[in-house]
N, C-alpha and C positions, 0 to 999 in steps of 0.2 A: 604074641609076636606079630608084628606087621612087616611084611616083606615088600620092598620096592624094587622093580626091575625096569631099566631104562632101555626100551626097544626102539627108540627113535629120537631125533633131535639131540643126540649125544655126540658132542664134538663137531656138530654142524648145525645148520639153521633150518633143516627141513625134516619132514617125516615124524612129527611129534607123536609119540606113543609111550605112555608110562603106565605100567601095570602095578596095581596095589592088591595084595592078598591079605585079607583080614577076616577073622571069624568064619573061616571056611569058605569065604566068597572071593570072587575075582572081579575087580573093578578096573576098567581101562580109562585113563585120562587121555582124550583125543585119539584120533586114528587117521593121521595125515599121510599124504603121498610123499615119498622120498623123491627129490628132484636133484639130478646131477648127471654123471656119465650115463648115457642111455642104456648100456648093457647092465650096469650095476643097478640102475633104477628099475629096469625091467624085471630083474631077478628079485630084488628086495621087496618090491611092492606085491609080488605074487607069493612069495614064500614067507608068510607071516610066522614069527617065532613062537606063536602060541596057537592053540586050537580055538577058533572063534566060538565054537559051540560051548566051550568051557567058561566063557565070560558070563557073568551075571548082570552086568550093567556097564554103561559107558556114560561118562560126563564129557561134554564137548565145550571147550572154552570159547571158541568162535568159529566162524565159517570159512576162514581162509583155507585154501586147498591143501596146504602143508599141515593143517590140523584136522580137516574133515574129509579129505579126498579119498581115503581108502575105506570109508564106512560101508559102501556097497559090497566090498569084498567080504566084510563080516557077515552080512545078511546072506550072501551067496554061499557061504560055508557054514551056516548053521546057527548063527547068533540069534537069540530069541528075546533078549532083554530089552530094557528101555535105554534110549539115548536121550539124556536130559541136557537141555540148553535153554537159552532165553528165547522168547517168541521171535525176535528179529533174526536170531541165528537160524532158527528153524526155517523161516521164510526165505532167507538167503540160500540155505542149503537146497531147498526145493528147486531153485533155478540152477545153482552151481553144480550139483551132483549130476543132474541130467545133462548139463553141458559137458562135464568131464567124461561121462559115459559116451557121449557122441564123439568126443575127441579120441577116446580109447578105440572105439569102433573104426573110425576113419584112419587112424594111424596103423592099425593092424591090417586093414584092407589095403592100404598103400604098400606095406611091407610084404604082404602075402602075394601081391601081384608079381613082385620080383622073385620071391621064393618059389612060386609056382613055375615060373620060367626056368628056374635053375634046378627043378626037380626036388626041392627041399620040403621038409615037413612044414605045414602051415601053423601059424600061431592062432591062439584065441585071444580076444580082448581081455584085459584085466577084469572088466565087468561091462555089462551092457545097460542100455536105457531101462529095460524092465527090472534089472537089479537095482538101479538107482531109485526107481519108483517104489520098489518093494521095501527098501530100507527106510523110506520116509514114513512108513507105517509104524516104525519103532520109536519115532520121536515123541518125547513128552516134555512140554515146555514148562519152564519155571521162571517167574519174573524175579528181578533183583530184590534181595532182602526178604525173601519168603522161604524160611527153612522148611526142609522136607526130609523125611527119612526115606532113603532110596534103597538101603539094604539093612539087614538086622544090625542095629548098633551104629549105623553110619548116617549122620544127618548132614545134608548138603545145603549150603547157602551160596548164592551167586551174588557178587557185587560188581559194579561197573569198572572194567579195566581200562576204559578210555582209549582203546586201541582202534576199534572200528565199530560200526553199527552192531549193537548186541553183544559185544565182546565182554567176557566175564573173567574175574578172578574167582577161583574155586576154593571154598572153605569147607573142609570135611571135619566135623566134630565126631570123633570116633570113641565108642565104648568098647575097648578091647576086652573080650570076655574071658579069655584064658587067664590073663594076668590081672583082670579086674582093675583096669586103669583107664583114665580118660586121656585122650591125646587129640590135639588139633593139628591137622595137616593142611597146609595152604599151597595151592598150585597157582602161581601168578598168572598163568596164561601168557599172553603178550601184553606188556605194560605200555600204555599209550603215553604220549608226551602232553604236558600241561599246555593249555591255551591253543590246542589244535582246533582247526575249524570244524564246524558241523556238530561234533559230539561233545559230551561232557568230559571233564578231567577224570583221570583215574582216581578211584577211591582207595586210600590206604587201609591196611588191616591194622588199625591202631591197637587192638587187643594183643596182637602178636600171634605167634605160633610156636608149637613144639618142633615141627618139621616143616621146612620150606623147600619147595621146588620152584626155582626162579629162572626166568629167561635172562640171557646175557648178550643179546644180539649186538648192541652198541656199548658193551662194557668197557671199551677202551677209546671211545670217540665222543666228540661233542657235536651237536647240530648247530648250524647257523640259526640266527633268530628268524622267526616267521616272516617278519617284514622284509628282512634281507632276501629271503627266498623269493618272495613275490616281486621284489625289485629286480632280482636276477632274471626271473621269468619274463618280466617286462622288457628288460634289455635284450634278451635273446630273441624274443619275438620281433622287436623293432629292427635289430641288426639283420635278421634273416629276411624280413620284409624288404629292407633296402637292397638286399642282394637279389631279390626276386625269387627266393627259394621257398620250399615247403618245410614245415616242421613236422617230424614224426615223434610222437611221444608213446613209447611202449609202456603200457600201464596195466596193472592188475585191474580186472573188471570190477572188483569188489573193494570199495573204500578209496583206493588211490585215484581211480578215474573220477569219482564224484568230488573228491577234494580238489583235483585240478580244474574240473569244470566250474566249481564254485569260485576258485581263484581267478579264472578267466572272466567269469561273470563280473566279479568286483572290478577287475582292471578295465573291462569293457564299459561298465557303468561310469567309471571315472574318466573315460576317454584317454587312458594311458597307453592303449594299444590300438592299432588300426582295426577297422571293421572287416577283418579277413574272415572268410568262411572257416568254420570250425566243425569238424566231423568226429563224432564218436562212432567208430566203425567196429562195433562188437555187439552182436545180438545179446550176449550175456550181460554186458554192461547196461544195455537198454532195459533188460528185464530187472536187473539189480537196482537200477536207479528208481524204478517204480516201487521197489520195496523200501528204498530210502525215503521216498515221499510218504509212504504209509506210516512209518514209525517215527512220527514227530515227537513222541514221548522221550526219545533218546537225544534230542537236540539240546545244544547249550544255549545260553541266553543271547549270545551274539547272533546266532542263527535265527532265533525267534525275532530279534529286532530287525534283522535283514528282511525277513518275510513281511514285516509290517510296513517297510519303507520301499521295497522293490516294486517297480511298476509291473513286472511280470508275475510277482508273487509266486515264483518258482525258482529256487536256488539252482536248479539243474537244467534250466531252459531259458534261453534268451534269443534275441533277434537273429544273430549270425550263427547260431548253433543248430546242427542237424544230427539226428541219430539215424544211422543207416543199418538196416536189418538184412536186406536181401543180398545175395551174392552179386547180382547185377549192379546194385547201388555201390557195392564195395569195389567192383572192377572199374566202374566209371571214374573212381578217384584217381586211377592211374593216368587218366588223360587230362587231368587238371594242369594247366600251364601257368596259372596265376598263383601267387602265394596263398597258402592255406595251412591249417593246423589239423593234423590227423592223429587222433588218440585211439589206440587200438591195442588189443591183447594178443599175445601174452606178455606179462611184465618182464620176464626174463628172455623173451624172444626165442623160445624153444618150439613154439607151435602157434597156430592161429593166423588171423588175417594180417597181423603186423609183418609177418615174413614176406608177404607179397609186396607190401609197401616198401620194405627195406630193399628187396631185390630190385624193385623198379627205380629207386631213387638214391641209393647209398653211394653210387659212383658219381653223382652230380655234386660238385663242390659248393653249390648254392644251398644244398640240403643241410638241415640241422637235425640231429637225433638227440633228444633230451632224455637222459637216464634219471628216473625219479624214484628208484628203490634199490635195495640191496640185490646184487646179482650173484647167484650161486656159482661156485667153481665149475668149469667145463661147460658153461652155457654160452650162447652167442652174446648175451648181454655182458658177461664178464670179459669176453674177448674184446668187445668194443670199448669197455671201460679201460682195458689195459692197452688200448691204442693199436690193435691189430690193423695192419695195412691191407690185408686180404682176409675175407671171411667166406665160409661155405654156407650157402643157403640153397635148400632143395638139391643138394648134391653138386651145385655149381659154385666154383670159386669166383668171387666177385671182388673187384678192387674197392676199397673203402676210401672215398674222398670226402665224405661228409664231415661237417663239424660235429663233434660229440661233446655234449655238455652234461655235467652231472649236478643234479639238484637234490641233495639228500635231505634238505629241509622239509620235503613233503613226506618223509618217512612217518609211519604211524607208530614207531617205536620210541620209547624214552631213550635218551642218550645216557652216557655214564652218570652225569649229575642227577638226571631224573630217576635212574634206577637206584642210586644211593639215597636220594630223598625218599623214595617210596619205601625202601627197606628200613631206612633209619626212623621212620614214623612208628615202627613197631615198639610198643612199650615192653612187651615180653620178647626177648631176643630168642630166635630158634636155637635149640640144642644141636640140630643138624640142618645144614643147608646144602642143597644140591643144585648146581648151576647147569642149565640145559639151554638149548636153542641159541647157541653161539659158537663161532669158530674158536679154536683153542686159544689164540692170543687174546681175544676179547673176554672169554670166560676166565682165563688166568688173571688178567688185569683186574677184572671185577672182584674175583675172590680175594686178591690182595687188598683192594680198597675196602671191601666189606669188613675185613678183619681190622684194618688200620683205622677206619673212619666211622664205623657204626657199632663196633663192639661185638660183631659176630665171632663165634669161636670156630667150631668145626665146619669148614666149607669144603665140599667135595665136588669134583668135576667128573661125573661118570663117563666111562667109555661104553660103547654100544653093547647092549645086553648085560651090563653089569648089574648085580643085585646087591641090596643092602637090607639088613634087618634093623628096625628102629623101635 
């Protein structure tokens, strides 16, 4: 008997955590942070629904914080096993988890100052920077297409998911000892879209699977073509430049920032946009971009050709681009009076330097805010997408007069057709499929499409903490 329990990314797109119990062992797929309402996130991220010390191993599909961000909590509470992932994912996590710990510490420090004045009990951070450093000792890297036995009777293979640098689809070939049977379980991770810049296309699992855990983020939506997205970016930049305004792009420091920088580089080389100053205002994005430069083995052919022909020979650096690291450099951006582009984290505008830039410029009608990724419910990003006329930043209510544009073509996720193409490539159709990492409408639409268009039979949409025997 193999038992699956879905402890995160069930009915939502954050907090990926899927527990597999087999042969007397416990294996966790991903350990991400839940992002949403602050009180709910505070409680869910601290109160893990399993004992970390009882886990024997973790497999990490990729480095995004909703998949990796709660790993330090495991180490803090007794986990001693291996965390297996690709080399690029390990290197990204080394920067990201330390940055996440810094944010946890600073957020609690801010809240505790107020609680101390009110005579309330003080909080502790979810985890600290020493916790983040400690968990890195548990990482064990595995390159694509190199099978390895990670637990008795459990063989792991990672293949390229095409979602971000180092992202992987997880293939578990399991020898279930009690019933003496062979079973293949596939966890899609996050599936990338074909022809995305920088990285290779997602690799389908052509042999198929007995059990499939599959993401459904855009199960009911189609993306615009890549060239349309770049043309829209060009239009927005030129329109804002003519208004004399600044552009703020809240972007995830990992993956999305590098994709946008690469697109800006291409537009700049073709002289399709003016030579405005461009600032990547995120120490984490600066560190992560260095990791992107290191792992050229993950690049696609288009990127390789770009490197051969680009004068800078650096896809993430060109004449008008600056990376800012210090607080002083970041604050100086508030005094810019000429048009500029500021790319800053966090992508959902819940913390980080982007909040300072929004507070400083969102009331100026010349400003443009470009939304380049999915925004979780109850985040500042979602409120801007929904057209809020006033928003609260650092406890202050501010009038929103900025132009808000949405460019979902930069998404690193496959859309509905891409998901169906990936699943439809399986020669052996899964006997059981579980859809995760999607809001209910998206997951339900994808479930119907999988049954109608790819011949899948049993497709379930788990609710939080629901268990299944397979």
